[in-house]
KEMARGU-228052 format. One line per 8 residues: number of its first residue (from 1); their letters; for each residue x, y, z of N, C-alpha, C. Coordinates in Angstrom, 1 decimal, padded with zeros to 4 digits, always signed. Layout:
N
NUM> A> X/Y/Z/X/Y/Z/X/Y/Z ~ ...;
This chain:
257
1> MDDILNDK> -001.6/+024.2/+074.1/-002.3/+023.1/+074.2/-003.9/+024.0/+075.0 ~ -003.8/+024.1/+075.5/-004.7/+025.1/+076.2/-005.8/+025.8/+075.2 ~ -004.8/+026.9/+074.6/-005.4/+027.3/+073.4/-006.0/+026.8/+072.5 ~ -005.4/+025.9/+072.0/-006.3/+025.1/+071.1/-007.5/+024.6/+071.6 ~ -007.5/+024.0/+072.8/-008.7/+023.6/+073.5/-009.9/+024.7/+073.4 ~ -009.5/+025.9/+073.4/-010.0/+026.7/+073.9/-010.9/+027.1/+072.6 ~ -010.1/+027.1/+071.3/-010.8/+027.4/+069.9/-011.7/+026.3/+069.3 ~ -011.5/+025.3/+070.0/-012.4/+023.7/+069.5/-013.7/+023.8/+070.5;
9> HNVFKYRN> -013.6/+023.8/+071.3/-014.6/+023.6/+072.2/-015.4/+025.4/+072.9 ~ -015.2/+026.4/+071.7/-015.8/+027.6/+072.1/-017.5/+027.5/+072.6 ~ -018.2/+026.3/+072.3/-019.5/+026.4/+072.8/-019.9/+026.0/+074.3 ~ -018.6/+025.9/+075.0/-018.9/+025.5/+076.2/-018.1/+026.8/+076.9 ~ -018.4/+026.9/+078.4/-017.8/+027.7/+079.1/-016.1/+027.1/+079.2 ~ -015.2/+028.6/+078.9/-013.9/+028.2/+078.9/-013.8/+027.7/+080.5 ~ -012.8/+026.8/+080.5/-012.0/+026.7/+081.8/-010.7/+026.0/+082.0 ~ -009.9/+026.5/+083.2/-008.8/+026.1/+083.3/-008.6/+025.0/+083.9;
17> LKSQRSKK> -007.8/+023.7/+084.1/-007.5/+023.0/+085.1/-006.2/+023.5/+085.7 ~ -006.8/+023.1/+087.3/-005.8/+023.9/+088.4/-005.5/+022.8/+089.2 ~ -004.5/+022.2/+089.6/-003.6/+021.4/+090.7/-004.1/+022.3/+091.7 ~ -004.9/+021.2/+092.5/-005.1/+022.1/+094.2/-004.8/+020.5/+095.4 ~ -004.4/+021.3/+096.8/-003.8/+019.8/+097.3/-005.3/+019.7/+098.1 ~ -005.7/+018.4/+098.3/-007.4/+018.0/+098.9/-007.3/+018.4/+100.4 ~ -008.1/+019.1/+100.7/-007.9/+019.3/+102.3/-008.5/+018.1/+103.1 ~ -009.1/+017.0/+102.3/-009.0/+016.0/+102.8/-008.1/+015.2/+102.8;
25> NRRGKNKW> -007.1/+015.0/+102.2/-006.3/+014.5/+102.0/-004.8/+015.1/+102.2 ~ -004.2/+015.0/+103.3/-002.7/+015.5/+103.7/-001.5/+015.0/+103.2 ~ -001.7/+014.0/+102.9/-000.6/+012.9/+102.3/+000.0/+013.5/+101.1 ~ -000.5/+014.5/+100.3/+000.3/+015.5/+099.1/-000.5/+014.8/+097.7 ~ -001.7/+014.0/+097.9/-002.3/+013.6/+096.8/-002.9/+014.8/+096.3 ~ -003.1/+015.2/+094.6/-003.4/+016.4/+094.3/-005.2/+016.2/+093.5 ~ -005.8/+017.1/+093.3/-007.2/+017.2/+093.2/-007.2/+018.2/+092.1 ~ -007.8/+017.9/+091.0/-008.0/+018.9/+090.1/-009.5/+019.2/+090.1;
33> ILKEKTAV> -009.3/+020.5/+089.8/-010.6/+021.3/+090.1/-010.5/+022.1/+088.8 ~ -011.7/+022.7/+088.7/-011.9/+023.8/+087.1/-012.0/+025.0/+087.7 ~ -011.4/+025.9/+087.0/-011.5/+027.5/+087.2/-012.2/+028.1/+085.7 ~ -013.3/+028.8/+086.0/-014.0/+029.4/+084.7/-013.2/+030.5/+084.7 ~ -012.9/+031.0/+082.7/-012.4/+031.9/+082.2/-013.0/+033.3/+082.9 ~ -012.4/+033.9/+082.8/-012.9/+035.6/+083.3/-012.7/+036.4/+082.2 ~ -013.3/+037.5/+082.1/-013.5/+038.6/+081.0/-012.3/+038.9/+080.6 ~ -011.2/+039.1/+081.1/-009.8/+039.2/+080.9/-009.1/+038.3/+080.0;
41> DFISYIEE> -009.7/+036.7/+080.4/-008.8/+035.7/+080.0/-009.6/+035.9/+077.9 ~ -010.9/+036.6/+077.9/-011.7/+036.5/+076.7/-010.8/+037.7/+075.8 ~ -010.5/+038.9/+076.8/-009.9/+039.8/+076.2/-008.5/+039.9/+075.5 ~ -007.9/+038.6/+076.0/-006.6/+038.5/+075.4/-006.6/+037.8/+074.3 ~ -008.0/+036.8/+074.0/-008.0/+035.9/+073.1/-008.9/+037.2/+071.8 ~ -009.4/+037.8/+071.9/-009.7/+039.1/+071.3/-008.7/+039.8/+070.7 ~ -007.3/+040.3/+071.4/-006.2/+040.9/+071.2/-005.7/+040.1/+070.0 ~ -005.6/+038.3/+070.6/-005.1/+037.8/+069.7/-005.4/+037.7/+068.5;
49> KRQTLLQS> -006.7/+038.0/+068.2/-007.4/+037.5/+066.8/-007.6/+038.7/+066.2 ~ -007.3/+040.1/+066.7/-007.1/+041.2/+066.2/-005.8/+041.4/+065.6 ~ -004.6/+040.8/+066.3/-003.1/+040.9/+065.7/-003.3/+040.0/+064.2 ~ -004.3/+038.8/+064.2/-004.4/+037.9/+063.5/-005.0/+038.5/+062.3 ~ -005.8/+039.3/+062.4/-006.8/+039.7/+061.1/-005.7/+041.4/+060.8 ~ -004.9/+041.9/+061.6/-004.0/+043.1/+060.8/-003.0/+042.4/+060.4 ~ -002.4/+041.1/+060.5/-001.5/+040.8/+059.5/-001.6/+039.8/+058.6 ~ -003.0/+039.8/+058.0/-003.5/+039.2/+057.3/-004.1/+039.6/+055.6;
57> DFFQEVQE> -004.0/+039.1/+054.6/-004.0/+039.8/+053.3/-005.6/+040.0/+053.1 ~ -006.3/+039.5/+054.0/-007.7/+040.0/+054.2/-007.9/+041.5/+054.7 ~ -007.3/+041.5/+055.6/-007.1/+043.3/+056.3/-006.7/+044.2/+055.2 ~ -005.4/+043.8/+054.8/-004.6/+044.7/+053.4/-005.9/+044.8/+052.1 ~ -006.7/+044.0/+052.0/-007.6/+044.6/+051.1/-009.1/+045.3/+051.4 ~ -009.5/+044.8/+052.9/-010.3/+046.1/+053.4/-010.2/+047.1/+053.9 ~ -008.9/+047.6/+054.0/-007.9/+048.7/+054.2/-008.0/+049.5/+052.8 ~ -007.7/+048.6/+051.8/-007.5/+048.9/+050.3/-009.2/+049.5/+049.9;
65> TINNKLFS> -010.0/+049.0/+050.1/-011.6/+049.3/+050.0/-011.8/+050.6/+050.8 ~ -011.3/+050.5/+052.1/-011.9/+051.6/+053.0/-011.1/+053.0/+052.4 ~ -009.8/+052.7/+052.0/-009.0/+054.1/+051.3/-009.3/+054.5/+050.1 ~ -010.0/+053.7/+049.1/-010.6/+054.1/+047.6/-011.9/+054.7/+047.7 ~ -012.7/+054.5/+049.1/-014.4/+053.9/+048.5/-014.8/+055.0/+050.0 ~ -014.6/+055.1/+051.0/-015.1/+055.4/+052.2/-014.4/+056.4/+052.9 ~ -013.2/+056.8/+052.6/-012.3/+058.1/+053.3/-012.7/+059.4/+052.6 ~ -012.7/+060.2/+053.0/-012.6/+061.7/+052.4/-011.3/+061.5/+051.1;
73> PHRPKIVD> -012.0/+062.2/+050.3/-013.3/+063.2/+049.7/-014.4/+062.1/+049.3 ~ -014.1/+060.6/+049.4/-015.3/+060.3/+048.9/-016.5/+059.8/+049.7 ~ -016.3/+060.0/+050.9/-017.5/+060.3/+051.9/-016.8/+061.1/+053.1 ~ -018.0/+061.6/+053.8/-017.7/+062.2/+055.1/-017.1/+061.1/+055.9 ~ -016.2/+061.8/+057.1/-015.9/+061.0/+058.3/-017.0/+060.3/+059.2 ~ -017.1/+058.7/+059.7/-018.0/+058.3/+060.0/-017.3/+058.8/+061.9 ~ -018.8/+059.4/+062.4/-018.6/+059.7/+064.0/-019.3/+058.2/+064.6 ~ -020.3/+057.6/+064.6/-020.5/+056.9/+065.4/-020.6/+055.5/+064.6;
81> IVCYGIGS> -020.5/+054.1/+066.0/-020.6/+052.8/+065.2/-021.5/+052.1/+066.1 ~ -022.7/+051.4/+065.1/-024.0/+050.7/+066.2/-023.6/+048.7/+065.2 ~ -023.5/+048.4/+066.5/-022.8/+046.9/+066.1/-024.3/+046.0/+066.6 ~ -025.2/+045.3/+065.8/-026.0/+044.2/+065.9/-025.6/+043.0/+065.7 ~ -026.0/+041.8/+066.2/-025.9/+040.5/+066.1/-024.6/+039.8/+066.3 ~ -023.9/+040.2/+066.7/-022.6/+039.9/+066.3/-022.3/+038.0/+067.2 ~ -023.5/+038.4/+068.3/-023.4/+036.9/+069.0/-022.6/+037.1/+070.7 ~ -022.3/+036.2/+071.2/-021.6/+035.9/+072.2/-019.7/+035.8/+072.3;
89> IEKSIISQ> -019.6/+036.8/+072.3/-017.7/+036.7/+072.5/-017.5/+035.6/+073.3 ~ -018.3/+035.2/+074.6/-017.5/+034.4/+075.3/-017.5/+033.1/+074.8 ~ -018.9/+033.0/+074.1/-018.9/+031.2/+073.6/-019.0/+031.2/+071.7 ~ -018.5/+031.8/+071.2/-017.9/+031.7/+069.7/-017.1/+032.4/+069.2 ~ -016.2/+031.6/+068.6/-014.6/+032.1/+068.0/-015.5/+033.0/+066.9 ~ -016.4/+032.9/+066.0/-016.7/+033.5/+065.1/-017.1/+035.0/+066.0 ~ -018.0/+034.8/+066.9/-018.5/+036.1/+067.6/-017.0/+037.0/+067.9 ~ -015.8/+036.4/+068.3/-014.7/+037.0/+068.8/-013.7/+037.4/+067.4;
97> YQFALVLI> -014.0/+036.8/+066.4/-013.0/+037.3/+065.2/-014.1/+038.3/+064.7 ~ -015.7/+038.4/+064.7/-016.6/+039.6/+064.2/-015.6/+041.0/+065.0 ~ -016.0/+040.5/+066.7/-015.7/+042.0/+067.4/-014.4/+042.6/+067.0 ~ -013.6/+041.4/+066.9/-012.3/+042.2/+066.5/-011.8/+043.0/+065.1 ~ -012.9/+042.7/+064.5/-013.2/+043.5/+063.3/-013.5/+045.0/+063.6 ~ -014.3/+045.0/+064.3/-015.0/+046.1/+064.5/-014.3/+047.0/+065.6 ~ -013.4/+046.6/+066.2/-012.0/+047.1/+066.7/-011.0/+047.6/+065.9 ~ -011.3/+047.0/+064.9/-010.1/+047.6/+063.7/-010.6/+048.8/+063.2;
105> LRDLFEIT> -012.2/+048.6/+062.7/-012.8/+049.1/+061.9/-012.8/+050.8/+062.9 ~ -013.1/+050.6/+064.2/-013.1/+052.1/+065.2/-011.7/+053.0/+064.7 ~ -010.6/+051.7/+064.8/-009.3/+052.6/+064.7/-009.5/+053.0/+063.0 ~ -009.4/+052.3/+062.1/-009.4/+052.6/+060.9/-009.9/+053.9/+060.7 ~ -011.2/+053.9/+060.8/-012.1/+055.0/+060.5/-011.9/+056.4/+061.7 ~ -011.2/+056.2/+062.4/-011.2/+057.3/+063.9/-012.0/+057.7/+064.1 ~ -013.2/+056.4/+064.7/-014.6/+057.0/+065.2/-014.4/+057.6/+066.3 ~ -014.6/+058.7/+066.7/-014.8/+059.4/+067.7/-015.6/+059.9/+068.4;
113> GKAYAYDP> -017.0/+059.2/+068.2/-018.3/+059.5/+068.8/-018.5/+058.2/+069.5 ~ -020.0/+057.8/+069.7/-020.1/+056.8/+070.1/-020.2/+055.9/+069.5 ~ -019.9/+054.3/+070.4/-020.1/+053.0/+069.6/-021.2/+052.0/+070.7 ~ -021.9/+051.4/+069.9/-022.9/+050.9/+070.5/-023.1/+049.1/+070.0 ~ -023.7/+048.4/+070.7/-023.7/+047.0/+070.5/-024.9/+046.4/+071.2 ~ -025.8/+045.3/+070.3/-026.5/+044.8/+071.2/-026.8/+042.9/+070.4 ~ -026.9/+042.5/+071.2/-027.4/+041.0/+070.9/-028.1/+040.5/+071.8 ~ -029.0/+039.7/+072.1/-029.7/+039.1/+073.1/-029.2/+038.1/+073.7;
121> VSTPIDLE> -027.9/+037.6/+073.1/-027.7/+036.0/+073.7/-025.9/+036.5/+074.3 ~ -026.0/+038.0/+074.8/-025.1/+038.2/+075.4/-024.9/+037.8/+076.9 ~ -023.3/+037.6/+077.2/-023.6/+037.1/+078.7/-022.6/+038.4/+079.3 ~ -023.1/+038.0/+080.8/-022.4/+039.2/+081.5/-021.0/+039.0/+081.2 ~ -020.0/+038.3/+080.8/-018.5/+038.4/+080.8/-018.6/+039.3/+079.4 ~ -019.5/+038.9/+078.2/-019.7/+039.7/+077.1/-019.9/+041.1/+077.5 ~ -020.6/+041.4/+078.4/-020.8/+043.0/+078.9/-019.5/+043.2/+079.6 ~ -019.4/+042.5/+080.3/-017.7/+043.2/+080.8/-016.4/+043.3/+079.7;
129> ILLHYEIN> -016.5/+042.8/+078.8/-015.9/+042.9/+077.8/-016.1/+044.0/+076.8 ~ -017.5/+044.6/+076.5/-017.6/+045.7/+076.2/-017.8/+047.0/+076.8 ~ -017.5/+046.7/+078.2/-017.6/+047.7/+078.8/-015.9/+048.3/+079.0 ~ -015.0/+047.0/+079.0/-013.4/+047.3/+078.6/-013.1/+048.4/+077.3 ~ -013.9/+048.0/+076.3/-013.8/+048.4/+075.2/-014.4/+049.8/+074.8 ~ -014.9/+050.3/+076.1/-015.8/+051.7/+075.8/-016.9/+051.8/+074.8 ~ -017.6/+050.1/+075.0/-018.8/+050.4/+074.0/-020.1/+050.0/+074.6 ~ -021.2/+051.0/+074.3/-022.1/+051.3/+075.1/-023.1/+049.9/+075.1;
137> TINANEKA> -023.5/+049.0/+075.6/-024.9/+048.5/+075.5/-025.8/+048.6/+075.5 ~ -026.7/+048.2/+074.6/-028.3/+048.9/+074.1/-028.9/+048.0/+075.2 ~ -029.7/+048.3/+075.8/-030.2/+047.4/+077.0/-031.2/+046.7/+076.5 ~ -032.0/+047.2/+075.6/-033.4/+046.4/+075.0/-033.3/+046.4/+073.7 ~ -034.2/+045.0/+073.1/-033.7/+045.0/+071.7/-034.8/+045.8/+070.9 ~ -034.2/+046.8/+070.2/-034.6/+047.8/+069.3/-034.9/+047.6/+068.1 ~ -034.9/+046.2/+067.7/-035.3/+045.3/+066.5/-034.2/+046.6/+064.9 ~ -033.2/+047.1/+065.5/-032.4/+047.8/+064.5/-033.4/+049.1/+064.1;
145> KRPITNQT> -034.4/+049.3/+064.8/-034.9/+050.7/+064.6/-034.5/+052.1/+065.2 ~ -033.0/+052.2/+064.7/-032.5/+053.3/+065.4/-032.4/+054.6/+064.6 ~ -033.0/+055.4/+064.5/-032.7/+056.5/+064.1/-031.1/+057.6/+064.5 ~ -030.8/+057.7/+063.1/-029.3/+058.6/+063.3/-029.3/+060.2/+063.4 ~ -028.6/+060.9/+064.0/-028.1/+062.1/+063.5/-026.5/+062.3/+062.8 ~ -025.6/+061.9/+063.2/-024.2/+061.6/+062.8/-024.0/+060.3/+062.0 ~ -023.2/+060.8/+060.9/-022.5/+059.7/+060.1/-022.4/+058.3/+061.0 ~ -022.7/+057.4/+060.6/-022.7/+056.3/+061.4/-023.0/+054.8/+060.4;
153> LFYMPHCP> -021.6/+054.0/+061.0/-021.4/+053.0/+060.0/-022.5/+051.8/+061.4 ~ -023.3/+050.9/+060.5/-024.1/+049.9/+061.1/-023.0/+048.2/+060.8 ~ -022.6/+048.1/+061.8/-022.4/+046.6/+061.7/-023.4/+045.4/+061.8 ~ -023.8/+044.7/+061.1/-024.4/+043.7/+061.2/-024.5/+042.5/+060.5 ~ -023.3/+041.7/+060.8/-022.7/+040.5/+060.2/-023.7/+039.7/+059.9 ~ -024.5/+039.0/+059.0/-025.6/+037.8/+059.0/-026.7/+038.2/+059.7 ~ -027.4/+039.4/+059.7/-028.3/+039.8/+060.9/-029.6/+038.8/+059.5 ~ -030.8/+039.2/+060.6/-031.9/+039.1/+059.6/-032.1/+040.2/+058.7;
161> LGLYNNVI> -032.8/+039.6/+057.0/-033.1/+040.9/+056.4/-034.1/+041.8/+056.9 ~ -035.2/+041.6/+057.8/-035.8/+042.4/+058.3/-035.2/+043.3/+059.3 ~ -034.1/+043.1/+059.8/-033.5/+044.0/+060.7/-032.7/+045.2/+059.6 ~ -032.3/+044.9/+058.3/-031.5/+045.6/+057.7/-032.6/+046.3/+057.1 ~ -033.8/+046.3/+057.3/-035.1/+047.0/+056.5/-035.1/+048.0/+057.4 ~ -035.3/+047.7/+058.8/-035.6/+048.7/+059.7/-034.5/+049.6/+060.3 ~ -033.6/+049.6/+059.8/-032.5/+050.3/+060.0/-032.5/+051.4/+058.6 ~ -032.9/+050.9/+057.4/-033.2/+052.0/+056.8/-034.4/+052.5/+056.8;
169> ASNWERNK> -035.4/+052.1/+057.1/-037.0/+052.5/+057.3/-037.2/+053.6/+058.2 ~ -036.0/+053.5/+059.5/-035.8/+054.4/+060.4/-035.4/+055.7/+060.2 ~ -034.6/+055.4/+059.3/-034.0/+056.8/+058.9/-034.1/+057.3/+057.4 ~ -035.5/+056.8/+056.6/-036.0/+056.9/+055.7/-036.1/+058.8/+055.3 ~ -035.2/+059.5/+055.1/-034.7/+060.7/+054.9/-033.7/+061.2/+054.2 ~ -033.5/+061.8/+053.5/-032.2/+062.0/+052.5/-031.4/+062.3/+052.9 ~ -031.0/+063.3/+054.1/-030.2/+063.4/+054.9/-029.8/+062.5/+056.1 ~ -030.8/+061.5/+056.0/-029.9/+060.8/+057.3/-029.3/+059.2/+056.1;
177> LEKIILVG> -030.1/+058.9/+055.3/-029.9/+058.2/+054.3/-028.4/+057.9/+053.8 ~ -028.0/+059.3/+053.2/-026.4/+059.3/+052.7/-025.6/+059.7/+054.0 ~ -026.1/+059.3/+055.3/-025.2/+059.4/+056.3/-024.5/+057.9/+056.9 ~ -025.5/+056.7/+055.9/-025.3/+055.3/+056.6/-024.4/+054.7/+055.9 ~ -023.6/+054.1/+056.3/-022.5/+052.8/+055.6/-023.1/+051.4/+056.6 ~ -023.8/+050.5/+055.8/-024.0/+049.4/+056.3/-022.9/+048.3/+056.2 ~ -022.3/+047.0/+057.2/-021.6/+046.2/+056.9/-022.2/+045.0/+056.9 ~ -023.0/+044.1/+056.1/-023.9/+043.4/+056.2/-024.2/+042.8/+054.8;
185> NRLDFYDE> -025.4/+041.6/+055.3/-025.4/+040.9/+053.7/-026.0/+041.6/+052.9 ~ -025.4/+041.2/+051.7/-026.0/+042.4/+050.2/-027.4/+042.4/+050.4 ~ -027.6/+043.6/+049.9/-029.2/+044.5/+049.5/-029.0/+045.0/+048.5 ~ -030.2/+044.8/+047.7/-030.1/+044.9/+046.3/-030.3/+046.7/+046.2 ~ -030.9/+047.6/+047.3/-031.7/+048.6/+046.7/-030.4/+049.7/+047.6 ~ -029.6/+049.6/+047.9/-028.3/+050.2/+047.9/-027.7/+050.4/+046.8 ~ -027.1/+052.1/+046.6/-026.4/+052.6/+045.5/-024.9/+051.8/+045.2 ~ -024.4/+051.6/+046.5/-023.2/+051.4/+046.4/-023.0/+049.8/+047.0;
193> TVPFPSIY> -022.6/+048.9/+046.6/-021.7/+048.0/+047.1/-020.6/+047.3/+046.9 ~ -019.4/+047.1/+047.8/-018.3/+046.2/+047.7/-018.4/+045.2/+048.8 ~ -018.0/+044.1/+047.9/-017.7/+042.8/+048.7/-016.8/+042.8/+049.9 ~ -016.6/+042.3/+050.5/-015.3/+041.7/+051.3/-014.6/+040.7/+051.0 ~ -013.3/+040.9/+050.8/-012.6/+040.1/+050.4/-012.9/+038.3/+050.7 ~ -012.7/+037.5/+049.8/-012.7/+036.2/+049.9/-011.7/+035.8/+051.0 ~ -011.9/+034.8/+052.0/-010.4/+034.5/+052.8/-010.5/+033.1/+052.3 ~ -011.4/+032.5/+051.9/-011.4/+030.5/+051.6/-011.7/+030.4/+050.3;
201> LSPKYDDN> -011.6/+031.0/+049.1/-011.7/+030.1/+048.0/-010.7/+030.8/+047.1 ~ -009.7/+032.1/+047.8/-009.1/+032.3/+047.0/-007.6/+031.7/+046.7 ~ -007.0/+030.9/+045.6/-005.9/+030.0/+045.8/-004.4/+031.3/+047.0 ~ -004.5/+032.4/+046.8/-003.5/+032.8/+047.1/-003.4/+033.4/+048.6 ~ -004.5/+033.0/+049.3/-004.8/+032.7/+050.6/-004.1/+031.3/+051.0 ~ -003.9/+030.4/+050.3/-003.5/+029.0/+050.6/-002.3/+028.8/+051.9 ~ -001.5/+029.6/+051.4/-000.6/+029.6/+052.8/-000.3/+030.4/+053.6 ~ -001.7/+031.2/+053.5/-001.6/+032.1/+054.8/-002.1/+031.4/+056.2;
209> LSINMPTG> -001.7/+031.2/+057.2/-002.4/+030.6/+057.9/-002.7/+031.8/+059.4 ~ -002.1/+033.1/+058.9/-003.1/+033.8/+059.8/-004.3/+034.1/+059.6 ~ -005.1/+033.8/+058.7/-006.5/+033.7/+058.6/-007.3/+032.5/+058.6 ~ -006.7/+031.7/+059.0/-007.1/+030.2/+059.5/-008.2/+030.2/+060.6 ~ -009.4/+031.0/+059.9/-010.5/+031.1/+060.8/-011.7/+030.4/+060.2 ~ -012.9/+030.3/+061.4/-014.2/+029.3/+060.8/-014.9/+030.1/+059.6 ~ -015.3/+028.8/+058.8/-015.9/+029.0/+057.6/-017.3/+030.1/+058.3 ~ -017.7/+031.0/+057.4/-019.1/+031.7/+057.8/-018.5/+033.0/+058.5;
217> TFDNLCWQ> -017.3/+033.3/+059.2/-017.1/+034.5/+059.8/-017.4/+036.0/+059.1 ~ -016.7/+036.2/+057.9/-016.9/+037.1/+056.7/-017.3/+036.8/+055.8 ~ -018.2/+035.6/+055.2/-018.6/+035.1/+054.2/-020.2/+035.9/+053.9 ~ -019.7/+036.7/+052.7/-020.7/+037.0/+051.8/-021.4/+038.4/+052.6 ~ -020.6/+038.9/+053.0/-020.5/+040.6/+053.5/-020.1/+041.9/+052.9 ~ -020.5/+042.9/+052.7/-020.4/+043.7/+051.6/-020.4/+045.0/+052.7 ~ -019.9/+046.3/+052.1/-019.9/+047.3/+052.1/-021.2/+047.7/+051.4 ~ -021.8/+048.9/+052.1/-023.2/+049.3/+051.6/-023.4/+050.8/+051.6;
225> WFPIDGEL> -024.2/+051.5/+050.6/-024.2/+052.7/+051.2/-025.0/+053.8/+050.1 ~ -025.9/+054.6/+050.2/-026.4/+055.5/+049.8/-025.7/+056.5/+049.0 ~ -026.0/+057.0/+047.8/-025.2/+058.1/+047.3/-025.0/+059.3/+047.7 ~ -024.2/+060.2/+047.9/-023.9/+061.7/+048.4/-024.0/+062.4/+047.2 ~ -023.9/+062.4/+046.3/-023.6/+063.1/+045.1/-024.9/+064.1/+045.0 ~ -026.0/+064.3/+045.4/-027.1/+065.0/+044.8/-028.0/+063.9/+044.1 ~ -028.1/+062.5/+044.1/-028.9/+061.4/+043.5/-030.1/+061.4/+044.4 ~ -030.3/+061.8/+045.3/-031.6/+061.7/+046.3/-031.8/+062.9/+046.3;
233> EKLDGDIE> -031.3/+063.8/+045.9/-032.3/+065.3/+045.8/-033.3/+065.1/+044.8 ~ -032.6/+064.5/+043.6/-033.6/+064.4/+042.8/-034.6/+063.7/+042.6 ~ -034.9/+062.7/+044.1/-035.9/+062.0/+044.6/-037.0/+062.9/+045.4 ~ -036.1/+064.2/+045.7/-037.1/+064.9/+046.9/-038.7/+064.7/+046.6 ~ -039.4/+064.9/+045.6/-040.4/+065.0/+044.9/-041.3/+063.7/+044.4 ~ -040.6/+062.7/+044.8/-041.0/+061.4/+044.0/-042.0/+061.3/+045.3 ~ -043.0/+060.7/+045.7/-043.9/+060.5/+046.4/-043.7/+059.3/+046.4 ~ -044.0/+058.5/+045.3/-043.7/+057.0/+045.3/-042.8/+056.7/+045.8;
241> FWGSKTTL> -041.1/+057.0/+045.7/-040.4/+056.2/+046.5/-040.1/+057.0/+047.9 ~ -040.4/+058.0/+048.1/-040.3/+058.2/+049.5/-041.6/+057.7/+050.1 ~ -042.6/+057.1/+049.6/-043.7/+056.7/+050.3/-043.7/+055.4/+050.6 ~ -042.5/+054.7/+049.9/-042.5/+053.2/+050.1/-041.7/+052.4/+051.4 ~ -041.6/+053.5/+052.3/-040.9/+053.4/+053.3/-041.7/+051.9/+054.4 ~ -041.1/+051.0/+054.6/-041.7/+050.1/+055.1/-041.1/+049.2/+056.8 ~ -041.6/+048.9/+057.4/-040.9/+048.0/+058.4/-041.5/+047.1/+058.9 ~ -041.1/+046.4/+059.3/-041.9/+044.7/+059.7/-042.3/+044.5/+061.2;
249> EETEDLEI> -042.4/+045.5/+061.7/-042.9/+045.6/+063.3/-044.1/+045.3/+063.5 ~ -044.9/+045.4/+062.2/-046.5/+045.1/+062.5/-046.6/+043.5/+062.0 ~ -046.0/+042.9/+061.4/-046.2/+041.7/+060.4/-045.3/+040.8/+061.4 ~ -044.1/+040.8/+062.0/-043.5/+040.2/+062.8/-042.5/+040.7/+063.7 ~ -042.1/+039.6/+064.8/-041.6/+040.1/+066.2/-040.3/+039.9/+065.8 ~ -039.6/+040.6/+065.3/-037.9/+040.6/+064.8/-037.2/+040.1/+065.8 ~ -036.6/+039.5/+065.9/-035.2/+039.3/+066.8/-033.8/+039.3/+066.1 ~ -032.8/+039.9/+067.0/-031.7/+039.8/+066.6/-030.9/+038.2/+066.9;
257> I> -030.4/+037.4/+065.8/-029.9/+036.4/+066.2/-028.4/+036.1/+065.5;
């Protein structure tokens, strides 16, 4: 029953009811007090959701895409992962599922480099959870303007369009663009786009209780990347193309939401 309450009321702080004998009443009457959940409790919820995803048909389709499109020899090995806009793991079931998928992708890609995360709504418990999973917290809102050096997976579920723009603009060089894979909402300027499997509309999932997660968790997400087969080399002398880099820092004060 406690698990059901946790999942249905995730917008509030998680608490346990614990019986304790009142100091003022020595006759044995119970007094109920509330105990706040700790990072350890939420880590157990994340692990439950990770197992839920691993046992689902949704995961099988995600894994097939990775094997057929993103593993060598299709693309070089991913080294780092950067996560923007997951939300508060403590306060949101959707965030817990999205974070669980981050952990799964890190294992699938065998990422041995650095893992980073940022969201302005992160709580102290969220930061403890990130530390537990050896994910580095980005201390300030960099508005997704992070230049890369290694093959990098940017995990940005449902972020504002301008933040995707800033990822690309900050790496607007041929030898950087071809190192980026982005998980986020579809952007037309990418060379390749592969949608995430639907977990709500397909009849074949009707009896699969293991994917009974909130609507909106992974809706409309895609794998997206630039070509690595020499197509960008052909644009080396194209001033119009390489001069089209824009960021929104001068027109908007972007926040990750």
